[in-house]
C-alpha positions as CSV (number, residue, x, y, z in Angstrom):
1,X,15.3,30.5,3.2
2,X,12.5,29.7,0.7
3,X,10.8,32.6,-1.0
4,X,7.1,33.3,-0.8
5,X,6.8,32.3,-4.4
6,X,8.3,28.9,-3.8
7,X,6.1,28.3,-0.7
8,X,3.0,29.1,-2.7
9,X,3.7,26.6,-5.4
10,X,5.0,24.1,-2.9
11,X,1.4,24.1,-1.4
12,X,0.0,23.4,-4.8
13,X,2.4,20.5,-5.3
14,X,1.2,19.0,-2.0
15,X,-2.4,19.4,-3.0
16,X,-1.6,17.7,-6.3
17,X,-0.1,14.7,-4.4
18,X,-3.2,14.5,-2.2
19,X,-5.4,14.5,-5.3
20,X,-3.4,11.8,-6.9
21,X,-3.7,9.5,-3.9
22,X,-7.5,9.9,-4.0
23,X,-7.7,9.6,-7.8
24,X,-5.7,6.4,-8.2
25,X,-8.3,3.9,-7.1
26,X,-11.2,5.5,-9.1
27,X,-10.4,4.4,-12.7
28,X,-10.6,0.7,-12.0
29,X,-7.8,0.8,-9.5
30,X,-5.5,2.3,-12.2
31,X,-5.1,-1.2,-13.4
32,X,-5.8,-0.5,-17.1
33,X,-3.4,1.1,-19.6
34,X,-5.3,4.3,-19.9
35,X,-5.5,4.7,-16.2
36,X,-1.9,4.0,-15.3
37,X,-0.9,6.2,-18.3
38,X,-2.8,9.1,-16.7
39,X,-1.0,8.4,-13.4
40,X,2.4,8.2,-15.1
41,X,1.9,11.6,-16.8
42,X,0.6,13.1,-13.6
43,X,3.5,11.9,-11.5
44,X,6.1,12.8,-14.2
45,X,4.7,16.4,-14.7
46,X,4.8,17.0,-10.9
47,X,8.3,15.7,-10.7
48,X,9.4,18.1,-13.5
49,X,7.7,21.0,-11.9
50,X,9.2,20.1,-8.5
51,X,12.7,19.9,-10.0
52,X,12.2,23.3,-11.7
53,X,10.9,25.0,-8.5
54,X,13.5,23.4,-6.2
55,X,16.4,23.7,-8.6
56,X,18.3,25.7,-6.0
57,X,16.6,24.3,-2.9
58,X,16.5,20.5,-3.3
59,X,16.5,19.0,0.2
60,X,19.6,16.8,-0.3
61,X,19.9,16.2,3.5
62,X,16.3,15.0,3.6
63,X,16.9,12.5,0.8
64,X,19.8,11.0,2.8
65,X,17.3,10.2,5.5
66,X,15.3,8.0,3.1
67,X,18.4,6.5,1.4
68,X,17.4,2.9,2.1
69,X,14.0,3.3,0.6
70,X,15.2,5.4,-2.4
71,X,18.1,3.1,-3.3
72,X,16.1,0.0,-2.9
73,X,13.5,1.2,-5.4
74,X,16.0,2.7,-7.7
75,X,18.3,-0.3,-7.9
76,X,15.4,-2.6,-8.5
77,X,14.4,-0.4,-11.5
78,X,18.0,-0.4,-12.8
79,X,17.8,-4.2,-12.7
80,X,14.5,-4.2,-14.6
81,X,16.1,-1.9,-17.2
82,X,19.0,-4.4,-17.6
83,X,16.5,-7.1,-18.3
84,X,15.6,-5.4,-21.6
85,X,19.2,-4.4,-22.7
86,X,20.4,-6.3,-25.8
87,X,23.1,-8.7,-24.9
88,X,25.4,-10.7,-27.2
89,X,24.4,-14.4,-27.0
90,X,27.8,-15.5,-25.8
91,X,27.5,-13.2,-22.9
92,X,23.9,-14.1,-22.3
93,X,24.8,-17.8,-22.1
94,X,26.9,-16.9,-19.1
95,X,24.4,-14.6,-17.4
96,X,21.2,-16.5,-18.1
97,X,21.7,-19.8,-20.0
98,X,18.0,-20.6,-20.4
99,X,17.3,-17.2,-21.9
100,X,20.2,-17.6,-24.3
101,X,18.9,-21.0,-25.4
102,X,15.5,-19.5,-26.2
103,X,16.9,-16.6,-28.2
104,X,19.2,-19.0,-30.1
105,X,16.1,-20.6,-31.5
106,X,15.2,-17.4,-33.4
107,X,18.6,-17.2,-34.9
108,X,19.6,-13.9,-33.4
109,X,23.0,-12.6,-32.4
110,X,21.5,-10.7,-29.4
111,X,19.1,-11.7,-26.7
112,X,17.6,-10.3,-23.6
113,X,17.2,-11.5,-20.0
114,X,13.5,-10.8,-20.3
115,X,11.5,-13.3,-22.3
116,X,8.8,-10.7,-23.0
117,X,10.6,-7.4,-23.7
118,X,7.5,-5.3,-24.3
119,X,5.8,-6.3,-21.0
120,X,9.0,-5.7,-19.1
121,X,9.4,-2.3,-20.8
122,X,5.8,-1.4,-19.6
123,X,6.8,-2.6,-16.1
124,X,9.9,-0.4,-16.2
125,X,7.8,2.6,-17.1
126,X,5.6,1.9,-14.0
127,X,8.6,1.4,-11.9
128,X,10.1,4.8,-12.9
129,X,6.8,6.4,-12.0
130,X,6.9,4.8,-8.6
131,X,10.4,6.2,-8.0
132,X,9.3,9.7,-9.1
133,X,6.3,9.4,-6.8
134,X,8.6,8.7,-3.9
135,X,10.8,11.7,-5.0
136,X,7.7,14.0,-5.1
137,X,6.5,12.7,-1.7
138,X,9.9,13.2,0.1
139,X,10.1,16.8,-1.2
140,X,6.6,18.0,-0.4
141,X,5.5,15.9,2.6
142,X,8.1,17.3,5.1
143,X,6.2,18.3,8.2
144,X,4.1,16.5,10.8
145,X,1.0,18.4,9.7
146,X,1.4,17.4,6.1
147,X,2.0,13.8,7.1
148,X,-1.3,13.8,9.0
149,X,-3.2,15.5,6.2
150,X,-1.9,13.0,3.7
151,X,-3.1,10.2,5.9
152,X,-6.5,11.9,6.2
153,X,-6.7,12.0,2.4
154,X,-6.1,8.2,2.3
155,X,-8.9,7.7,4.9
156,X,-11.2,9.8,2.8
157,X,-10.4,7.8,-0.3
158,X,-10.9,4.5,1.5
159,X,-14.2,5.8,2.9
160,X,-15.4,6.8,-0.5
161,X,-14.5,3.4,-1.9
162,X,-16.2,1.7,1.1
163,X,-19.5,3.6,0.6
164,X,-19.4,3.2,-3.1
165,X,-18.7,-0.5,-2.9
166,X,-21.3,-1.2,-0.2
167,X,-24.1,0.8,-1.9
168,X,-23.6,-0.9,-5.2
169,X,-24.4,-4.2,-3.4
170,X,-27.1,-2.9,-1.2
171,X,-28.9,-1.2,-4.1
172,X,-28.4,-4.4,-6.2
173,X,-27.0,-2.5,-9.2
174,X,-26.3,-4.7,-12.2
175,X,-23.5,-2.5,-13.5
176,X,-21.3,0.0,-11.7
177,X,-21.6,3.8,-12.2
178,X,-17.9,3.8,-13.2
179,X,-17.3,2.4,-16.7
180,X,-20.5,0.2,-16.5
181,X,-18.6,-2.7,-15.1
182,X,-20.8,-5.7,-14.2
183,X,-21.4,-5.9,-10.4
184,X,-21.6,-9.3,-8.8
185,X,-22.7,-10.2,-5.3
186,X,-19.5,-8.9,-3.6
187,X,-18.3,-5.4,-3.0
188,X,-15.5,-4.3,-5.3
189,X,-15.8,-0.5,-5.2
190,X,-14.3,1.1,-8.4
191,X,-11.9,-1.9,-8.7
192,X,-12.5,-4.9,-10.8
193,X,-11.2,-7.6,-8.5
194,X,-12.5,-8.0,-5.0
195,X,-9.1,-8.9,-3.5
196,X,-7.5,-5.8,-5.0
197,X,-10.4,-3.8,-3.4
198,X,-9.9,-5.6,0.0
199,X,-6.1,-5.0,-0.2
200,X,-6.6,-1.3,-0.7
201,X,-9.1,-1.0,2.2
202,X,-6.8,-3.0,4.4
203,X,-4.1,-0.3,4.0
204,X,-6.5,2.7,4.4
205,X,-8.1,1.2,7.5
206,X,-4.7,0.6,9.1
207,X,-3.7,4.2,8.4
208,X,-7.0,5.4,9.8
209,X,-6.3,3.4,13.0
210,X,-3.0,5.3,13.3
211,X,-4.8,8.6,12.9
212,X,-7.2,7.7,15.8
213,X,-4.2,6.8,18.0
214,X,-2.7,10.2,17.3
215,X,-5.7,11.7,19.1
216,X,-5.6,9.5,22.2
217,X,-4.8,11.2,25.5
218,X,-1.5,10.2,27.2
219,X,-2.2,11.9,30.6
220,X,-3.6,10.2,33.6
221,X,-7.3,9.5,33.8
222,X,-8.2,12.2,36.2
223,X,-11.5,12.8,38.0
224,X,-14.9,11.7,36.7
225,X,-15.6,15.2,35.6
226,X,-12.4,15.2,33.5
227,X,-13.4,11.8,32.0
228,X,-16.9,13.0,31.1
229,X,-15.4,16.2,29.6
230,X,-13.0,14.1,27.5
231,X,-15.8,11.8,26.4
232,X,-18.0,14.7,25.3
233,X,-15.1,16.3,23.5
234,X,-14.2,13.0,21.8
235,X,-17.8,12.6,20.5
236,X,-17.5,15.9,18.7
237,X,-13.9,15.6,17.7
238,X,-12.3,14.5,14.4
239,X,-11.3,11.2,16.2
240,X,-15.0,10.2,16.2
241,X,-15.3,11.2,12.5
242,X,-12.3,9.0,11.6
243,X,-13.7,6.2,13.8
244,X,-16.9,6.3,11.8
245,X,-14.9,6.1,8.6
246,X,-13.2,3.0,10.0
247,X,-16.5,1.4,10.6
248,X,-17.6,2.0,7.0
249,X,-14.4,0.7,5.6
250,X,-14.5,-2.4,7.8
251,X,-18.1,-3.1,6.6
252,X,-17.0,-2.8,3.0
253,X,-14.0,-5.1,3.7
254,X,-16.2,-7.8,5.0
255,X,-18.7,-7.3,2.1
256,X,-15.8,-7.9,-0.3
257,X,-15.9,-11.6,0.9
258,X,-12.1,-11.6,0.4
259,X,-10.9,-14.5,2.5
260,X,-7.3,-13.5,2.8
261,X,-8.1,-9.8,2.9
262,X,-10.2,-10.2,6.0
263,X,-7.7,-12.7,7.6
264,X,-4.8,-10.4,6.8
265,X,-6.6,-7.4,8.4
266,X,-7.4,-9.5,11.6
267,X,-3.8,-10.7,11.9
268,X,-2.4,-7.2,11.2
269,X,-4.5,-5.5,13.9
270,X,-3.8,-8.3,16.4
271,X,-0.1,-8.4,15.8
272,X,0.2,-4.6,15.5
273,X,-1.8,-4.2,18.7
274,X,0.4,-6.6,20.7
275,X,3.6,-4.9,19.3
276,X,2.2,-1.5,20.3
277,X,1.5,-2.7,23.8
278,X,5.0,-4.0,24.1
279,X,6.9,-1.2,22.4
280,X,4.8,2.0,23.2
281,X,6.4,4.3,25.8
282,X,3.9,6.6,27.5
283,X,1.1,4.4,26.2
284,X,-2.3,6.1,26.0
285,X,-4.7,4.6,28.5
286,X,-7.3,4.2,25.7
287,X,-5.0,2.3,23.3
288,X,-5.8,-1.1,24.6
289,X,-9.5,-0.4,24.5
290,X,-9.2,0.9,21.0
291,X,-7.4,-2.2,19.7
292,X,-9.9,-4.5,21.4
293,X,-12.8,-2.6,20.0
294,X,-11.4,-2.8,16.5
295,X,-11.0,-6.5,16.7
296,X,-14.2,-7.3,18.7
297,X,-16.7,-4.7,17.5
298,X,-15.6,-4.2,13.9
299,X,-14.9,-7.8,13.1
300,X,-17.4,-9.7,15.2
301,X,-20.5,-7.5,15.6
302,X,-20.4,-5.6,12.3
303,X,-19.1,-8.7,10.5
304,X,-22.1,-10.7,11.7
305,X,-24.4,-8.2,10.3
306,X,-22.7,-7.6,7.0
307,X,-21.4,-11.0,5.9
308,X,-18.4,-12.1,8.0
309,X,-20.2,-15.5,8.5
310,X,-20.1,-16.0,4.7
311,X,-16.4,-15.1,4.6
312,X,-15.8,-17.7,7.4
313,X,-17.8,-20.3,5.5
314,X,-15.7,-19.6,2.3
315,X,-12.5,-20.1,4.3
316,X,-13.9,-23.3,5.9
317,X,-15.0,-24.6,2.5
318,X,-11.7,-23.8,0.8
319,X,-10.2,-27.0,-0.5
320,X,-6.9,-27.4,-2.2
321,X,-8.5,-30.1,-4.3
322,X,-11.0,-27.6,-5.7
323,X,-8.5,-24.7,-5.9
324,X,-5.8,-24.6,-8.6
325,X,-3.6,-22.1,-7.0
326,X,-1.4,-24.7,-5.3
327,X,-0.6,-26.1,-8.8
328,X,0.2,-22.7,-10.0
329,X,2.5,-22.2,-7.0
330,X,4.2,-25.6,-7.6
331,X,4.7,-25.2,-11.3
332,X,5.9,-21.6,-10.9
333,X,8.8,-23.0,-8.8
334,X,10.1,-24.5,-12.0
335,X,10.5,-21.0,-13.4
336,X,12.5,-19.9,-10.3
337,X,14.7,-23.0,-10.5
338,X,15.6,-22.3,-14.2
339,X,16.0,-18.5,-13.7
340,X,17.0,-18.1,-10.1
341,X,19.3,-15.1,-10.4
342,X,18.0,-13.2,-13.4
343,X,14.3,-14.0,-13.6
344,X,12.4,-14.1,-16.8
345,X,11.7,-10.3,-17.0
346,X,9.1,-8.2,-15.0
347,X,5.5,-8.8,-16.1
348,X,6.5,-11.8,-18.2
349,X,4.7,-14.5,-16.1
350,X,1.8,-14.7,-18.5
351,X,4.1,-15.4,-21.4
352,X,6.4,-17.9,-19.5
353,X,4.0,-19.9,-17.3
354,X,2.2,-21.9,-20.1
355,X,5.6,-23.5,-20.8
356,X,5.6,-24.9,-17.2
357,X,1.9,-26.0,-17.0
358,X,1.6,-29.7,-16.7
359,X,-2.1,-29.6,-17.5
360,X,-4.5,-26.9,-18.6
361,X,-5.7,-24.7,-15.8
362,X,-7.2,-21.8,-17.7
363,X,-6.2,-18.2,-17.8
364,X,-3.4,-17.4,-15.3
365,X,-1.6,-14.2,-16.0
366,X,-0.4,-13.9,-12.3
367,X,1.0,-16.4,-9.9
368,X,-1.5,-15.4,-7.2
369,X,1.5,-14.9,-4.8
370,X,3.6,-11.8,-5.2
371,X,6.5,-13.6,-3.5
372,X,6.6,-16.3,-6.2
373,X,5.8,-13.9,-9.0
374,X,8.6,-11.4,-8.1
375,X,11.1,-14.3,-7.7
376,X,10.1,-15.7,-11.0
377,X,10.2,-12.4,-12.9
378,X,12.9,-10.5,-11.2
379,X,15.1,-13.2,-9.8
380,X,15.8,-14.0,-6.1
381,X,18.5,-11.3,-5.5
382,X,16.2,-8.5,-6.7
383,X,13.3,-9.9,-4.7
384,X,15.4,-10.1,-1.6
385,X,16.5,-6.5,-2.2
386,X,12.8,-5.3,-2.3
387,X,12.0,-7.5,0.7
388,X,14.8,-5.9,2.7
389,X,13.4,-2.4,2.0
390,X,10.0,-3.5,3.4
391,X,11.5,-5.2,6.5
392,X,13.7,-2.1,7.1
393,X,10.6,0.1,7.0
394,X,8.9,-2.3,9.4
395,X,11.8,-2.0,11.8
396,X,11.7,1.8,11.5
397,X,8.1,1.7,12.7
398,X,9.1,-0.4,15.7
399,X,11.9,2.1,16.6
400,X,9.6,5.0,16.3
401,X,7.0,3.4,18.6
402,X,9.7,2.7,21.2
403,X,11.8,5.8,21.1
404,X,9.9,8.8,19.9
405,X,7.5,10.8,22.1
406,X,5.3,12.5,19.5
407,X,1.7,11.3,19.5
408,X,1.5,12.0,15.8
409,X,4.6,10.1,14.8
410,X,3.9,7.1,17.0
411,X,0.3,6.9,15.9
412,X,1.1,7.1,12.2
413,X,4.0,4.6,12.6
414,X,1.6,2.1,14.2
415,X,-0.8,2.5,11.4
416,X,2.0,2.0,8.8
417,X,3.3,-1.0,10.8
418,X,-0.2,-2.7,10.7
419,X,-0.5,-1.9,6.9
420,X,2.8,-3.4,6.1
421,X,2.1,-6.6,8.2
422,X,-1.3,-6.9,6.5
423,X,0.2,-6.5,3.0
424,X,2.9,-9.0,3.7
425,X,0.2,-11.5,4.7
426,X,-2.2,-10.8,1.9
427,X,0.2,-10.9,-1.0
428,X,1.3,-14.4,0.0
429,X,-1.8,-15.7,-1.7
430,X,-2.7,-13.0,-4.1
431,X,-1.4,-10.3,-6.4
432,X,-2.3,-7.1,-4.5
433,X,0.6,-5.0,-5.8
434,X,-0.3,-5.3,-9.5
435,X,-2.8,-2.4,-9.6
436,X,-1.0,0.9,-9.6
437,X,-3.4,2.3,-7.0
438,X,-2.4,-0.4,-4.5
439,X,1.4,-0.2,-5.4
440,X,1.6,3.5,-5.0
441,X,-0.4,3.5,-1.8
442,X,1.9,0.8,-0.4
443,X,5.0,2.9,-1.4
444,X,3.4,5.8,0.5
445,X,2.9,3.5,3.5
446,X,6.6,2.7,3.3
447,X,7.4,6.4,3.1
448,X,5.3,7.0,6.2
449,X,7.2,4.2,8.1
450,X,10.4,6.0,7.3
451,X,9.1,9.6,7.7
452,X,7.8,9.0,11.2
453,X,11.3,8.3,12.3
454,X,12.9,11.4,10.9
455,X,10.3,14.2,10.4
456,X,10.6,16.7,13.2
457,X,7.7,17.0,15.6
458,X,6.8,20.4,17.1
459,X,6.5,20.9,20.8
460,X,2.8,21.7,20.2
461,X,0.8,20.0,17.5
462,X,-2.7,21.1,16.7
463,X,-5.6,18.6,16.5
464,X,-7.1,17.8,13.1
465,X,-9.6,20.5,12.1
466,X,-12.5,19.5,10.0
467,X,-14.3,21.9,7.6
468,X,-16.6,24.3,9.5
469,X,-15.3,23.1,12.8
470,X,-14.1,25.7,15.3
471,X,-10.4,25.4,16.3
472,X,-9.7,24.1,19.7
473,X,-6.7,25.0,21.8
474,X,-3.6,22.9,21.0
475,X,-2.6,20.2,23.4
476,X,1.0,19.5,24.3
477,X,2.5,16.2,23.4
């Protein structure tokens, strides 16, 4: 049994994890060296403290419940590490002939799988931080209450980003209050790139939807008096507070004018809603109405007031003749053809792509498709490995929706399912996983997908309690 000393500091570790999730988007999406350096130090220190505190109490059984997620991330980082290991040229010719040919030109006895060793080393450092973050999360987020509070923290972070991004546009600020970054005519929050901002909001909105679903009643409708009582209770409940946050975030998502971000959100909520209606056992009566309201009210009515028409116009006016991304996709396939198994090294796209350009397109440090970029940099086997982990997590969400009876687990699983679907759609035409804020948030979403299948749910779970709100009697599942 854990000592009181361990429990005390375990709480502080949980608070540190929550603070990290909220902090990550603030310094430019943690997509600059100084910002991801802070995150790496933060995560590493927490991992060291966790290991010291839990040296005799490490939850090895709990780790086995997340083995697919853990080993998927760890094996991928092992492969990235191998990409920067010095290899004799005669061996490299067998492993990666094209890499060996390039290193032969510099008259070296050794070469690397990576064609940009320094950038791959930086990517490895990030990857190790991602693995340590997962380790920290598995250790400290071990109860249904902590799962719910962590999701609330994400919603709070997304709401802050939404309000900040919207007000910078509505107030017509020339530069942001964070680092004095120039502000254009689209919402970007504390991010630099609007699609990164939209990608982050996409995930937080989906998790927020899951939280609202955890509050829905599963009992029969009852008399009109019961219905009115529930309505009045809902208006003053945390569910309405979260619903308001969802409206703010949806407004900001539309104001980002991200074509694929908005399309991915619409598809994720629609697909997720249909799957929920098919898989949910003891489906809450209000679930269908909630999903319809999110699609109809949030996207149509709010969108019409805050710029969805402009997003639709941008989508309609999109022309492959005017866009250069299709050429980037096409020419990037040449990299995959030459380095199908080994890749060119993580984060090496900017270095390698100019050699495959058939005409000058300008500055392209990313492939604008994570599928193509991962395949080009890590190789097809490693990309399939990561994809398998994501699809496995998606399947875990579906199993939870169908088999578990906990409102909390089913609601959060549906939110995670929508977030994963939205991410899989969005990264097809953009590089949403490059900012550390988005990557870690997505890893946390994958953790939620797995956690909702294994974290025990109590017979009675209290509702969310907001600050200064009197507690209400707990309701049975």
